[in-house]
Every structure is written in C-alpha cells, then in structure tokens.
C-alpha positions in Angstrom: -4.2 41.2 -7.3 -2.1 42.7 -9.6 0.5 43.3 -7.3 -0.2 39.3 -6.2 0.3 38.4 -10.0 3.4 41.0 -10.4 4.9 39.1 -7.3 4.1 35.6 -8.7 5.8 36.1 -11.8 8.6 38.3 -10.7 8.9 34.9 -8.5 8.7 32.4 -11.7 11.4 35.3 -13.5 13.8 35.1 -10.5 13.0 31.0 -10.1 14.4 31.0 -14.2 17.0 32.7 -13.9 18.5 31.1 -10.6 17.8 27.8 -12.2 19.0 28.8 -15.6 22.5 29.5 -13.9 22.7 27.0 -11.5 22.0 24.3 -14.2 24.1 25.5 -16.8 20.5 26.5 -18.8 21.7 29.2 -20.4 24.8 27.7 -22.2 23.6 25.4 -24.6 20.1 27.7 -24.9 17.9 24.8 -23.2 16.1 25.3 -19.7 16.0 23.3 -17.4 12.1 22.0 -18.0 13.4 21.7 -22.1 15.6 18.7 -20.9 14.2 15.6 -21.0 14.4 13.3 -17.6 17.0 10.9 -17.9 15.1 9.2 -14.5 14.2 5.2 -14.9 11.2 4.1 -12.4 12.5 2.6 -9.1 10.9 0.4 -7.5 13.4 -0.4 -4.7 13.2 1.6 -1.0 15.6 4.3 -0.4 17.7 2.8 2.2 18.4 0.5 -0.7 19.7 3.2 -2.8 22.0 4.6 -0.7 25.8 4.2 -2.0 28.5 3.0 0.3 31.1 5.2 -0.5 32.1 5.9 3.3 31.8 1.8 4.4 34.8 1.6 2.3 36.7 3.8 3.3 38.7 4.6 7.4 37.1 8.1 6.6 33.4 8.7 5.8 33.0 10.7 2.5 32.1 14.6 2.9 28.8 15.9 1.7 30.4 17.1 -1.5 32.0 13.6 -2.5 28.5 12.0 -1.9 26.1 14.1 -3.8 27.6 13.0 -7.3 27.1 9.3 -6.6 22.9 10.1 -4.8 22.2 12.0 -8.1 23.5 8.7 -9.8 21.6 6.6 -7.3 18.5 8.6 -7.0 18.9 9.4 -11.1 19.0 12.8 -10.5 20.7 15.0 -13.7 19.0 18.0 -12.6 17.2 20.3 -9.7 13.8 19.7 -9.7 12.0 22.5 -11.6 7.9 22.4 -11.7 6.6 25.7 -12.0 6.4 25.6 -16.2 3.9 22.4 -16.0 0.7 21.3 -15.0 -0.3 20.9 -11.9 -1.1 17.7 -11.4 2.0 16.6 -14.3 3.7 13.1 -12.7 7.2 13.8 -13.5 7.2 16.7 -11.7 6.2 14.3 -9.0 8.8 11.9 -9.9 11.8 14.2 -9.6 10.2 16.4 -6.7 10.2 12.5 -5.1 13.6 12.1 -6.1 14.5 15.4 -4.9 13.4 14.5 -1.4 14.6 10.8 -1.0 17.7 12.3 -1.8 18.2 15.0 1.0 17.2 12.9 3.0 19.2 10.0 2.6 22.3 12.6 3.2 20.6 14.5 5.9 21.0 10.5 7.4 24.5 10.2 6.4 25.7 13.3 7.6 24.3 12.5 10.7 25.7 9.4 11.3 28.6 10.1 10.0 29.8 13.4 11.3 28.2 13.2 14.8 30.2 16.4 15.3 28.4 18.7 13.4 30.3 19.4 11.0 27.8 19.4 8.2 25.2 21.0 10.1 24.3 23.6 7.4 24.4 20.8 4.9 22.0 18.9 7.3 19.5 21.5 7.7 19.5 22.5 4.1 18.6 18.9 3.3 15.7 19.2 6.1 14.3 21.9 4.4 14.2 19.7 1.1 12.7 17.1 2.4 9.9 19.8 4.0 8.9 21.2 1.2 8.4 17.9 -1.1 6.7 16.4 2.2 4.5 19.7 1.9 4.2 19.6 -1.8 2.6 15.3 -1.4 0.9 16.5 1.4 -1.6 18.5 -1.1 -1.6 16.5 -3.7 0.3 17.8 -6.0 2.3 16.3 -9.6 0.3 13.2 -8.9 2.5 12.6 -5.8 -0.3 11.7 -3.1 -1.2 8.4 -2.5 -5.2 10.0 -2.6 -7.0 12.3 -4.8 -6.5 15.6 -3.8 -8.9 16.7 -1.5 -8.0 20.6 -2.8 -10.3 22.3 -5.5 -8.3 21.8 -8.6 -8.7 25.5 -9.1 -7.0 26.2 -6.1 -3.9 23.6 -6.6 -3.5 25.3 -10.4 -2.6 27.7 -8.2 -1.0 26.4 -5.2 1.4 24.3 -6.7 3.5 25.9 -9.0 4.3 28.2 -6.1 4.8 25.4 -3.7 7.6 23.5 -6.5 9.2 27.1 -6.5 9.7 26.8 -2.9 10.7 23.1 -3.1 13.2 24.0 -5.8 15.0 27.3 -4.6 15.1 24.6 -1.3 17.7 22.4 -3.4 19.4 25.0 -5.0 20.2 26.2 -1.2 21.2 22.3 -0.2 23.1 21.8 -3.6 25.2 25.3 -2.5 25.8 24.3 1.0 26.9 21.1 -0.2 29.4 22.3 -2.8 30.9 25.5 -0.6 34.1 24.4 0.7 
C-alpha cells in the first residue's frame, strides 16, 4: 500500500509540474487550479461551435491555426486539471467535457480537411482525449454522467482523480502535437 500511495503522490506531483509548465502557472505564482474558470454554460450542440475558418479560404486552416479559435468556441482558457478537486465537482466535469468536445471537433476537422494523413498524430492524440474523457464520464466522475454513478463513492474518490489525470495528460499531449511544427 505504501508503494501505491507513493506512486499516486509521484503521479500527482508530475502532473502538477507538467500543468504548471504548460500553462505558465509558475510565472504569476498561481497554479492552474487557483484560476477561476471563464467558461460560460452552453446549450448549443457541439457542431454549431466549430469555427468556420476553413470555409472562408481556399486552403483549410491547420490544427495550430484552429486551436485558438476552438478554445474560444468551447470556452477553454487552460488545460483541464481535476486531480485536486472533489470527485463530484461539476466545474471539473464541464472542463473535461469541453476538452473532449474540442478534441473531437478538431479530429473531425482534420479528417475532413486533410484526408491525406498530414496531421495523423494530432488526430490520434485528439482521439485519446475523447476516449479518456468518455471513460471519466462513464464512471460518473465530476457530475458528468446522466445518471448517478453505480460505483461506490469511496472508490470514486480514489479513481476519479487518477482518471482525470490521464485525461489531462492526454490533453497536454494533444496540445503539444498541435503546436509542434
């Protein structure tokens, strides 16, 4: 049990370090979890959120060009980070949902606009974000499920932060794949 706790603590520390370095959290002394989310609740379907930058030009926008537009459309100001909040925190669920929807929309855009496989790694990493977020949703973590979770809350208190860490790391991988030249 001591080894498992050490592994969880090490994982949390590594995730925090990655998040701070990716989000610039260390520069102003605030961690990503200390910032207030700027997301407004949305009732529109995901398809209507997709920016139409590709439709306005002859050449489709690259994923790096689209990411800032998608961030605005989906209300994502920072990486989703839920490892330090309660397993049933609905704010974290909204952040993870937005990350999953954004990644799914980007994957669809890449598949549609670049069928030759030019951005295969970005598309694969977007799929991993969607898959990780869907796993968190299926568990019923962070008030994401449509029905109450069937799993014991004591188990969810332990499992949800770990699964959200996986989703957050998937998001960071996706971001790095998008921004790499």
